[in-house]
NUKOL-231434 format. One record per residue: residue in three letters; x, y, z of N, C-alpha, C, O in turn. Coordinates in steps of 0.2 Angstrom, whole numbers, plus 5000, padded with zeros to 4 digits. Layout:
BEGIN
AlaXYZXYZXYZXYZ ...
//
This chain:
BEGIN
Unk496249275011496949265011497249335011497049385008 Unk497749345016498049405016498549425011498749485010 Unk498749375007499249385002498949424996498349424995 Unk499349454992499249494986498849554987498349554990 Unk499049604984498749674985498149674980498249664974 Unk497549684982497049694977497049754974497049814977 Unk497049754967497049814963497649864965497549924966 Unk498249824965498949864966499049894972499449944973 Unk498549884977498749894984498649974986498550014982 Unk498649974992498450034996499150074997499650054998 Unk499050144996499650184997499950185004500550175004 Unk499550195009499750195016499450135019498950105017 Unk499750105024499550055028498950075033499050125036 Unk498350045033497850065037497750035043497549975043 Unk497950065049497850035055497250065059497150035065 Unk496950115057496450145061495750105062495650055058 Unk495450115067494850085068494250135066494150185068 Unk493850105061493450155057492950185062492850245062 Unk492650145066492050175071492350225075492050285076 Unk492950215078493250265083493350325079493250385081 Unk493650315073493850375069493250415067493250475067 Unk492750385065492150425063491850465069491650515068 Unk491850435075491650465081492050535082491750585083 Unk492750525082493150585083493050635078493050695079 Unk492950605071492850655066492150695067492150755066 Unk491650665069491050695071491150745076490850805075 Unk491450735081491550775087491950835085491850895086 Unk492450825081492950875078492550925074492650985075 Unk492150895069491850945064491250985068491151035066 Unk490850945072490350985075490551035081490151085081 Unk491151025084491351075089491551135086491551185089 Unk491851125080492151185077492151175069492651155067 Unk491651195066491651185059492151225055492251205049 Unk492451275058492951315054493651295055494151315052 Unk493751245060494351225062494651175057494351135054 Unk495351185056495651135051496051085055496451105060 Unk496051025053496350975057497150985056497350995051 Unk497450975062498250985062498550925065498250895069 Unk499150915063499550855065499750875072500050925074 Unk499550825077499750845084500550845085500950825081 Unk500750875090501450885091501750825092501550775095 Unk502450815090502750755091503550775091503750825089 Unk503950725093504650735094505050685090504750625089 Unk505550705087505950655083506650645087506950695089 Unk506850585088507450565092507850515087507550475084 Unk508450535086508950485083509450465087509850495090 Unk509450395088509950365093510650355089510750375083 Unk511150345094511850345091511950295086512350295081 Unk511450235086511550185081511150205074511150165070 Unk510950265074510550285068509850275068509450295063 Unk509550235073508850225073508450295074508550325079 Unk507950305070507550355070506850345074506550295073 Unk506650385079506050375083505650435083505850485084 Unk505050425082504550475082504050465088503850405089 Unk503950515092503550505099503050555098503150615098 Unk502450535099501850575099501350555104501050505104 Unk501250595109500850585115500050595113499950655110 Unk499650555114498950555112498550525118498450465117 Unk498350555123498050525129497350525129497050515135 Unk496950525124496250525124496050445125495450435128 Unk496450395123496250325124496950295127497450305125 Unk496850255132497450225136497750165131497850105133 Unk497950185125498150135120498850165117498950225117 Unk499350115116499950135112499950105106499850045105 Unk500050135100500150115094500950115092501250165093 Unk501150055089501850045088501950025081501849975079 Unk502250075077502350055070503150065068503450105070 Unk503350015065504050005063504149995056503849955053 Unk504550035052504650025045505450015044505850045047 Unk505549975039506249955037506249975029505849965026 Unk506850005027506950015020507149945017507749935015 Unk506649905017506749835015506149805012505949755013 Unk505949835006505449815002505549764997506149744996 Unk505049754993505149704987505549724982505849684978 Unk505749794981506149814976506849784977507349794973 Unk506949764983507649734985507649654985508149624987 Unk507149624982507149554982507649524977507849464979 Unk507849564972508349524968507949474964507449484962 Unk508349424963508049364959507549324963507149284960 Unk507549334969507149294974506449334975506449364981 Unk506049334971505449374971505049344977504949284978 Unk504849394982504449374988504849364994504649354999 Unk505549374993506049374999505849425004505949405010 Unk505749485003505649535008504949515012504949525018 Unk504449495008503849475011503949415016503649415022 Unk504349365014504449305018504849325024504749305029 Unk505349365023505749385028505349425034505449415040 Unk504949465031504549505036504149455040504049465047 Unk503849405037503449365041503849315046503649305051 Unk504449305043504849255047505149285053505449255058 Unk505149355054505349385060504949365066505149365072 Unk504349335065503949305070503949235071503649205075 Unk504449205068504549135068504849105074504949045076 Unk505249155078505549145084506149185084506449215079 Unk506449195090506949245092507449205097507349145099 Unk507949245098508449215103508149195110508349145113 Unk507649235112507349225118506649205118506349185124 Unk506249195113505549175112505449135106505749145101 Unk505149085107504949035102504249065098503949115101 Unk504149045092503549065089502949065093502449105093 Unk502849005096502248995101502249045106501649065108 Unk502849055109502849105115502649175112502249205116 Unk502849195107502749265104501949265103501649315105 Unk501649215100500949215099500549215105500049255106 Unk500749175110500449175116500449235120499949255123 Unk501049265120501149335124500649385121500349415125 Unk500649395115500249445112499449435113499049475114 Unk499349365112498649345113498449365121497849385122 Unk498849345125498649355132498549425134498049435138 Unk498849475131498749545132498249575127498249635127 Unk497849535124497349555120497649595114497249645111 Unk498149585111498449615106498649565100498549505101 Unk498949595095499149555089499749595086499849655087 Unk500149555083500749575080500749565072500749505070 Unk500749615068500749605061501449625058501649685059 Unk501649585054502249605049502049605042501649565040 Unk502349635038502149645031502749675027503249695029 Unk502649665020503049705015502649735010502149715008 Unk502949785008502649825002503249834997503849804998 Unk503149864991503749874987504249914989504849894989 Unk504149974993504650014995504950005002505450025004 Unk504549965006504749955013504449885016503949855013 Unk504649865022504349815025504249845032504549895034 Unk503849805036503649835043503349795048503149735046 Unk503249825054502949785059502449835063502549895063 Unk501849805065501349855068501049815074500849755073 Unk500949845079500549815085500249875089500449935088 Unk499749855093499349905097499149875103498949815103 Unk499249905109499149875115498949925121499049985120 Unk498749905126498549945132499149975135499749935135 Unk499150035137499750065139500150035145500750035146 Unk499750005149499949965155500349905153500749875158 Unk500349885147500649815145501349835141501649785139 Unk501549895141502149915137502749875140503149845136 Unk502849875147503449845149503449765148503949735148 Unk502849735147502849665145502949645138503349595136 Unk502749695134502749685126503349715123503649685118 Unk503649765125504249795122504849755122505149755116 Unk505049715127505549665126505449615121505949595117 Unk504849595120504749545114504749575108505049545103 Unk504549635107504549675101505349685099505549675093 Unk505649705104506449715103506749655100507149655096 Unk506549595103506949535101506749515094507149485091 Unk506049525092505849515086506249555080506449525075 Unk506349615082506749665077507449645077507749645072 Unk507749635083508449625083508749555084509349555082 Unk508349505086508649445087508249385084508149335087 Unk508049395078507649335075508149275073508649295071 Unk507849215074508349165072508149125066508549085064 Unk507549135063507349105057507349035057507749005053 Unk507048995062507048925062506848885056506348905053 Unk507248845053507148805047506448775047506148775042 Unk506248745052505648705052505048745051504548725048 Unk505048805054504548855052504548885045504048895042 Unk505148895043505148915036504848865031504548875026 Unk505048795032504848745028504048735028503748735023 Unk503748745034503048735035502648795031502148785028 Unk502948855032502648915029502748915021502248935018 Unk503248885019503348885011502848845008502548855003 Unk502648785011502148745009501448775008501148775003 Unk501248815013500648855013500648905008500148925005 Unk501248945008501349005004501248984997500849014993 Unk501548924994501448904987500748884986500448904981 Unk500348854991499648844990499248904989498748904985 Unk499448954993499049014993499149054986498749084984 Unk499749044983499949074977499449044972499149084967 Unk499348984972498948944967498148974968497848984964 Unk498048974975497348994977497149064974496549074972 Unk497649104975497549174973497349184966496949224964 Unk497549144962497449144955496749124953496449144947 Unk496349094958495649084956495249144957494649144955 Unk495549194960495149254960495549314957495949344960 Unk495449324951495849374947495849444950496349474949 Unk495349464954495449524957495949534963496249584964 Unk496249474965496749474970497449474966497949504969 Unk497449454960498149454957498249504951498849514949 Unk497749534949497849574943498249634944498649664940 Unk498249664951498749714952499449704951499849744949 Unk499649644953500349614952500449614945501049634942 Unk500049584941500149584933500149654930500649664926 Unk499749704933499749764930500449804932500749834927 Unk500649794938501349834939501949794935502349834933 Unk501849734935502449704931502449724924502949724920 Unk501849734921501749744914502049824913502349834908 Unk501849864917502049934916502849944918503149974914 Unk503049914923503749924925504249874922504849874923 Unk503949824919504349764915504949744920504849714925 Unk505549754918506149724922506349774928506849754931 Unk505949824929506149864935505949834941505449794941 Unk506349844947506149814953505449834956505049794960 Unk505149884953504449904955503949854952503349854953 Unk504149814947503749764944503749704948503449654946 Unk504149694953504149634957503549624961503249664964 Unk503249554960502649544964502849534971503349494973 Unk502549574976502749574983502749504986503149494990 Unk502249464984502249394987502549344983502549284985 Unk502949364978503349314974502949274970502349284969 Unk503249224967503049174963503249104965503649104970 Unk502849054963503048984966503748964966504048944970 Unk504048974960504748954959505248984964505648954967 Unk505149054965505549084970505449074977505849074981 Unk504749064979504649054985504848984987505048964993 Unk504848934983505048864984505848864985506148824988 Unk506148914982506948924983507148954989507748954991 Unk506648994993506849024999507048975004506748925005 Unk507648995008507848955013508149005019508149065018 Unk508348975024508549015030509149055028509249115030 Unk509649035024510149075022509949135018510249185020 Unk509549125013509249185010508949235014509049295013 Unk508549215019508149255023508649295028508549355029 Unk509149255031509649285035510049335032510149395034 Unk510249325025510649375022510249435020510449495021 Unk509549425018509149485017509049525023509049585023 Unk508949495029508849525035509449565037509449625038 Unk510049535036510649575038510849635034511149685036 Unk510649625027510849675023510349735023510549795022 Unk509749725025509149775025508849795031508549855031 Unk508749755036508449765042508949785047509249745051 Unk509049855047509649885051509449945055508949975053 Unk509749965060509550015064509550085060509150125061 Unk510050095055510150155052509650165046509650215044 Unk509250115045508750125040508050105042507650075039 Unk507950115049507350095052507050155056507450195058 Unk506450155055506050215059505550175063505150135061 Unk505450205070504950185074504450235076504750295078 Unk503850235076503350285078502950255084502650205083 Unk502950295089502550275095502050325096502250385097 Unk501450315096500850355097500350335102500150275101 Unk500250375107499750355112499850385119500150435119 Unk499550345124499550375130500250355134500250295137 Unk500750395134501350385137501650445139501450505136 Unk502250445143502650505144503250505139503650455139 Unk503350555135503850545130504550535133504950495130 Unk504750575139505450565142505550485144506050465143 Unk504950465147505050395149505050345143505450295143 Unk504650355138504750315132505350315129505650265126 Unk505650375128506350385125506850345129507250315126 Unk506750345135507250305139507150235138507650195138 Unk506550215138506450135137506650115131506950065130 Unk506550155125506750135119507450135118507750095114 Unk507850185121508550185121508850125124509350095122 Unk508550105130508850045134508749985130509149945130 Unk508149975126508049915123508349915116508549855114 Unk508349965112508649965105509250005104509450005098 Unk509550045109510150085108510750045106511150065103 Unk510749975108511349935107511249895101511649855099 Unk510649905097510549865091511049895086511049945084 Unk511549855084512049875079512149815074512449765077 Unk512049825068512249765063512949785061513149835059 Unk513449735062514149745060514349725053514849745051 Unk513949685050514049665043514049725038513649765039 Unk514449725033514449785028513749785025513449735023 Unk513449845024512849855021512849865014513249895011 Unk512349825011512349825003511949895001511349895003 Unk512349934998512049994996511849994989512350004985 Unk511249984987511049984980510350004979509949954980 Unk510250064978509550084977509350074970509550104965 Unk508850024969508650004963508050034960507650014956 Unk507750084964507150114962507150144955507650154952 Unk506550154952506450164945506050224945505550244949 Unk506150264940505750324938505250304932505450264928 Unk504750344931504250324926504650344919505050384918 Unk504350304914504650304907504050324903503550314904 Unk504250344896503750354891503550284888503850244887 Unk502850284888502550224885502450244877502150294875 Unk502750194873502750214866502150194862502050224856 Unk501750144864501150124861500650094866500850074871 Unk500050094864499550064868499649984868499849954862 Unk499549954873499749874873499249844878498949874883 Unk499149784877498649744881499049674883499349644879 Unk498949664890499249604893498649564894498249574899 Unk498549504890497949464891498149404895498549364893 Unk497849394901497949334905497449294905496849304907 Unk497549234901497049184900496849144906497249114908 Unk496249144907495949094913495349064910494849084909 Unk495548994908495048964904494348954907493848954903 Unk494348944913493648934917493349004919492849004923 Unk493549064917493349124919492649134916492549124910 Unk492149164920491549184917491549264917491049294915 Unk492049294920492049374920492749394917493249354916 Unk492749454915493349484913493549544918493149584919 Unk494149534921494349584926494849624922495349594919 Unk494849694923495249734919495549794922495149824927 Unk496149814921496449874923496649914917496949884912 Unk496549984917496750024911497150084914496850114919 Unk497650104911498050164914498750174911498850154905 Unk499150194915499850214914500250234920500050214925 Unk500750274919501150294925500750354928500450394925 Unk500950354935500650404939501150454941501550484938 Unk501150464948501650514951501950474957501650434960 Unk502550494959502850474965502550504971502250554971 Unk502750484977502550504983502750574984502450614988 Unk503250594982503550664983503250714979503350774980 Unk502750704974502450754970502050804975501650784979 Unk502150864973501850914978501150934976500850974980 Unk500850894971500150914970499750844971499250834968 Unk499950804975499550744977498850754979498450724977 Unk498750804983498150824986497650844980497050814980 Unk497850884976497450904970497350854965496750844963 Unk497750804964497650744960497150704963496750674960 Unk497150694970496650654973495950684973495450644972 Unk495950744973495250774972494950764965494350744965 Unk495350774960495150754953494950684953494450664950 Unk495350634955495250564955494650544959494250494957 Unk494450584964493850574968493250574963492750534963 Unk493250624959492750634954492650574949492150554947 Unk493250564946493250504941493150434944492650404941 Unk493450414949493350354952493450334959493650284961 Unk493550394963493750384970493250384975493350374981 Unk492550384973492050374978491450344975491450324969 Unk490950324979490450284976490050314971489750284966 Unk489950384971489550424966490050454961489850504958 Unk490550424960491050444955490750434948490250394947 Unk491050464943490850454936490850384934490450354931 Unk491450344935491550284933491050234936490750194933 Unk490850244942490450194946489650214943489250164942 Unk489550274942488850294940488750264933488250234932 Unk489250274929489150244922489150174921488750144918 Unk489650134924489750064923489250024928489049974926 Unk489150044934488750014938488050034938487549994937 Unk487850094939487250124940486850124934486250104933 Unk487150154929486750164922486750104918486250084915 Unk487350074917487450014912487349954915487149904912 Unk487449944922487349884925487949824923487749764923 Unk488449854921489049804919489449774925489749724924 Unk489349804931489849784936489549804943489049844943 Unk489849774948489549794955489949854957489849884962 Unk490549874954490949934956491449944951491849904949 Unk491650014950492150034946492550084949492250134953 Unk493150094949493550144952494150164948494350134943 Unk494550214951495150234948495550254954495350274959 Unk496250254953496750264958497450284956497650254951 Unk497750324959498450334959498850294964498650314970 Unk499250254962499650214967500350244967500650244962 Unk500550274972501250314972501750274976501650244982 Unk502350274974502950244977503450294978503350354977 Unk504050274980504550324982504750364976504850424976 Unk504950334970505150364964504750354958504950384953 Unk504150324959503750314953503050304955502850314961 Unk502550294951501850284952501450254946501750264941 Unk500850234948500450214942499750244943499550264949 Unk499350244938498650264938498350204934498550184930 Unk497750194937497350144934496550154935496350174940 Unk496150124930495450114931495350044932495750004928 Unk494950024936494849944937494149934939493749964942 Unk493949874936493349844937493249774934493849744932 Unk492749744934492649674932491849674929491449704931 Unk491749624924491149624921491049554918491549514917 Unk490449534917490349464913490649464907490749514903 Unk490949404905491349404899490949434893491249464889 Unk490249424892489949454886489949524886489849554881 Unk490049554892490049634892490749664892490849724893 Unk491249624890491949644890492049704886492249764889 Unk491849704880491949754875491649824877491849874878 Unk490949814878490549874880490749904887490749964887 Unk491049864891491249894898491849934897491949984900 Unk492349904893492949934892492850004888493150054890 Unk492449994883492350054879491950114884492150174883 Unk491550094888491250144892491650174897491650234899 Unk492150134900492650154904493050204901493250254904 Unk493250194895493750244891493350304890493550364890 Unk492750294887492350354886492250394892492250464892 Unk492050364898491950404904492650444906492650494908 Unk493150404905493850434907493950494902494250544905 Unk493850494896493950544891493550604893493750664890 Unk493050604897492650664899493150714902493050774902 Unk493650684906494050734909494450774904494550834906 Unk494650744899495050784894494550824889494750884887 Unk493950794887493550834883493150884886492950934882 Unk492850874892492450924895492750954901492551014903 Unk493150924904493450954910493050944916492550914916 Unk493250984921492850984928492451054928492751104927 Unk491851054930491551114931491451134938491651094943 Unk491251194940491251224947490851174952491051164957 Unk490251154950489851114954490151054956490151024961 Unk490451024951490750954952491350964956491450924960 Unk491751014955492351024959492151034966492451014971 Unk491651074967491451094974491251034978491351024984 Unk490850984974490650924978491250884980491250854985 Unk491750874975492350834977492750864982492950834987 Unk492750934983493150964988492850954995493150935000 Unk492150954995491750945001491850875003491950855009 Unk491850824999491950755000492550745003492650715008 Unk493150765000493750745002493950775009494250755013 Unk493650835010493750875017493450835022493650835028 Unk492850805020492450775025492750705027492650685033 Unk493050675022493450605023494050615026494350565029 Unk494350675026495050675028495250665036495650625037 Unk494850705040495050695047495050625050495550605054 Unk494550585048494550515051495150475049495350425052 Unk495550495043496150455041496750465046497150425046 Unk496750515050497250535054497150555061497550585064 Unk496550525064496350545070496550495075496450505081 Unk496650435073496750375078497550365079497950395075 Unk497750335084498450325086498750285080499350305078 Unk498450235078498750195073498850225067499350215064 Unk498350265064498450305058499050355058499350365054 Unk499050385064499550435065500250405065500750425063 Unk500350345069500950305069501150285062501750295060 Unk500650265058500850245051501050305047501550305043 Unk500750365048500950425044501650445046502050465042 Unk501850445052502550465055503050415052503550445050 Unk502950355051503450305048503450315041503950305037 Unk502850335038502850345031503250415029503650415024 Unk503250455034503650515033504450495032504750525028 Unk504650445036505350425036505550395029506050415026 Unk505050355026505250315020505150365014505550365010 Unk504650405014504450445008504650525009504650555004 Unk504950545015505050615016504450655015504550715013 Unk503950635018503250675018503350735023503750735028 Unk503050785021503050845025502450855029501850825027 Unk502450885035501850895040501350935036500750925038 Unk501550975031501051015028500550975024500051005023 Unk500750915022500250875019499550875023499050875020 Unk499650865030499050865034498850935036498250955036 Unk499350975038499251035041498851085036498451125038 Unk499051075030498851125025498351095020498151115015 Unk498051035022497650995018497051035016496951045010 Unk496651055020496051095019496151155015495851175010 Unk496751195017496851255013497051235006496851275002 Unk497451185005497651164998496951144994496951164988 Unk496551104997495951094994495451154992495251164986 Unk495451194997495051254996495351304991494951334987 Unk495951294990496251344985496251314978496451354973 Unk495951254977495851234970495351274966494751284969 Unk495451294960494951324956494751274950495151224948 Unk494251294946494151254940494751254935494851204932 Unk495051314934495651314930496151274932496451234928 Unk496351274939496951234941496751164941497151124940 Unk496151144942495951074942496051044935496250994934 Unk495851084930495851064923496651054921496751014916 Unk497051104924497751094922498051034925498451004923 Unk497851014931498050954935497850894930498250844929 Unk497250894927497050834923497550834917497850774915 Unk497750884914498150884908498850864910499250834906 Unk499050884916499750874918499850804920500450774919 Unk499450774924499550704927499150644925499350594926 Unk498550654922498150594920498350574913498350614908 Unk498650514913498850484906498350484901497850454902 Unk498450504895497950504890498150464884497750434881 Unk498850464882499050424876499350364878499650354884 Unk499350314873499650244874499450214881499850194884 Unk498850204882498550174888498750104888498850074882 Unk498850074894499050004894498449964898498149994902 Unk498349904895497749864897497949804900498449764897 Unk497749784906497849714908497149684909496649704912 Unk497049624905496349594905496449524908496949484905 Unk496049494913496049434915495449404914494949424916 Unk495349354909494749324907494849264903495449234902 Unk494349244900494349184895494649204888494249234885 Unk495249184887495549204881495149194874495149234870 Unk494849134874494549114867493949164866493749174860 Unk493649194871493149244870493249314870492849354868 Unk493849334872494049404873494649424869494849474869 Unk494949374866495649384862495549434857495949474856 Unk495049424852494949474847494749544849494849594846 Unk494349544855494149604858494849644860494849704859 Unk495249604863495849634866496249674860496649724862 Unk496249644854496649674849496449744847496849784844 Unk495849754849495549824847495949884851495949934848 Unk496249864856496549914861497249924860497549974863 Unk497649874857498349884856498649814855498349764854 Unk499349814855499649754853499549714859499649734865 Unk499449644858499249594863499849554865500149524860 Unk499949544871500449494874499949454878499649474883 Unk500049384877499649344881499949294885500549274884 Unk499649274891499949224895499449184899498849214900 Unk499549124900499049084904499149094912499649094914 Unk498549104915498649114922498949064926499249074932 Unk498849004923499148944927499948944927500248904931 Unk500248984922500948984922501249024928500949074930 Unk501849004930502149034935502549094933502749094927 Unk502549144937502849214934502449254930501849244930 Unk502749304927502449354924502649364917502449404913 
//
């Protein structure tokens, strides 16, 4: 099931093809081991209607990647949780010139697919196709963005499946714990909104609500399009201007940025989600992290690699390899436009709940008690530098980065100076990063498991708030 972000979701949308990226990475590193990966040259065009376009020619493969982002994420859902996600999907339900079946058939015929989605800060559209098919697919993409009709019959059918999917997701705690965690940390902030909504709000979605959300938020002046691949920039600029230059929404725009900044946590607390038939406890432990704008994101990621960001991390070694409590343990910083979270996440048999949580905390505390030594830091630096080029060498991943630049204000230096920044880390600076950004006090816990067997254990870690997983909402 495509719904629900597992473990609070991924920072950037991953469009890359792993095998191709790995091949490019191998060629890049073997041809010049001293070269640092740089962002390819690109052009930024702003149309008269405010639409921002990024054009990056990349002619190694005859493919064009097309990424579109709107400032229309779940933080703007209001009381109708899941509205942004439903609206994003409903863009494909039909347009002024194409029915849903026609849209599906056209993309299938040309060996492509069209994906729409929503995240907390934005929603978007992504597709990739052969360069010779641009003239056939661009008019359809344009109509999906600018002329959706949101047919009622398609909305009704999708609502029925959506509600069933929400129930189904709760049968797998690893699918939903991230939504509970965000809601627990952010409480009544829009960053606590479940991206895919809850049953009550999805059942209330109708054509009027979707149309209003679209008109308020999916607009030329808060939209970015990135095109990366085998094309001529002048010709592409002309075609995009012809297709999208007249896109203009005339209704007044609702200007209300509801984003949230991190707050101080006053005490440790536990959110216990009771699942009566659970045989495992799935848990997340952490606190607030950093926003996307943080200038030390790279250094933070290097340290997190040591803690729980790779298979040979401290957390995975202790909980999986040494203790045998789980098949995998990890940690992550999830960053948004004005806020962020940090969490440790894993799952274990119910009988191992307490020792697994204790070991996770003990392992985490090594950061503060012993810090990072030279050998450990060197290993992490080599690892992240080896993993970095594949993330940004395909057309899809580059298109994703360019549209993320628009939403988050990212600088090219994140990529261009990545290796330099990593190499510049010292043991002293690494341990300062730990003190500065890794939450230590008043940790927050979210546990999904059998309440009768873990309720007393939960009390050990903080004030307990309990909810049944069968209940709607958070």
